[in-house]
N, C-alpha and C positions, 0 to 999 in steps of 0.2 A: 158615819159610814154604817153598812148594815152588814148584823153579823150573819156569820155562813149555819148552815142547818147544822155542823158538827160542828161549833162553837156552842150552838143551844143547847145539842147535847151532849154537852161535857159539865153545862151547867145546871143539869136538869138532878133531880135526887132520885128519880126513879127511870128503869129502863123501858125505852119505848118497845112496843108487842114487836114493832118488826125486827130490832135489834136481837129480842129472844128469842125469834124464829130464826136469826141467821146464826146465833150461835149454840144453836139444837143441831142446824147443820153442819158447823164447824166440828162440834163435837163426834158425831159420825165420821167426819173425812180426817179427823187426829185417829179416831179409831183406826182407821182402813189405811191412814197413811198416804190420803188421797186428796183431793182438791171437791171443793164446792162448785159446781157450775149451772148459770142461772141462765136459760133462754128463753125467748121469748116464743107462746102458742096461742096465737091469734090477739085479741085486746083486754082480754078479761081475767085470763092467768098466766104466770111464768113456769118454765117445767122447772122442779131442783132435780139435779143430777150428780151423784159423787163418784169419782174415778178420775183419770189422768185424761187432762185436756189436749194432751198430743197424742193421744190415742186415736183411734176410731170412735166415733160417736155411739156406735153398739154397745162399744165396751164399757162405755157407761152406766153404771147403777141406777134406774128411777127410783127417785124418793118422793114422787108426787107434785102437788102444785102448789104454789103462793099465788093469792089474790095479786092481781097488776100495780094498785095501791100499795101494797107493803113493801113490793119488791120494789117498786119506785119511791120509798122511804128508808129502805137498806141503801141504795145508792144516792140519796141525798144526805145520808147521814154516816158515809163511807166515803173514801176517794181514791183514786188510783195509786198505787205505790205503797206502802207501810201503813196498816191500821192498827190503831190499839182501840177497843172497846171494852166495857166492863157492863158483862150482863149479869145480874142477881148475884152482883159480889164476886164473880169469877173472871178475871180477867183473861182478853184470846188477843194473840197479835198474828197479823195475816195480812196476807200481800192479794191487792185488787187489782186483777188486770183485765184487758179485753180480747178475746179474739174468735179466728171463726173456727167452727165446727160444723161439718156436715153443708157448709156452704149458707150458715148463719151466724151471727154476729151473737158472742155467748162474754155473757161474765163470769171471771175465776176469782174465787175468794180461798188461796192457799194459806193456811195454817203454817206460820214459821218457829 
């Protein structure tokens, strides 16, 4: 049996850069009482927004972009539903879900 990416992450002693990046956005979301929304913008980057994913796209706050490979690693190291990660000795709990915002698929990370 091959271990999953999440199992490999849990066995590592250092935090992958992609999860450090996600943790930074989770901190922003926690400060604002909102969620982190990750959306595809072309093939090279993914847009990162903080806000209420149930509202209008225009109400989300743009927080820049992350490289597509880093976003893909975030997804590979997390799963749909409840997640727990540790980034630089800080623990984070969040729900990962998928929804459509402005007719585009988005991945939502909601701190719990």
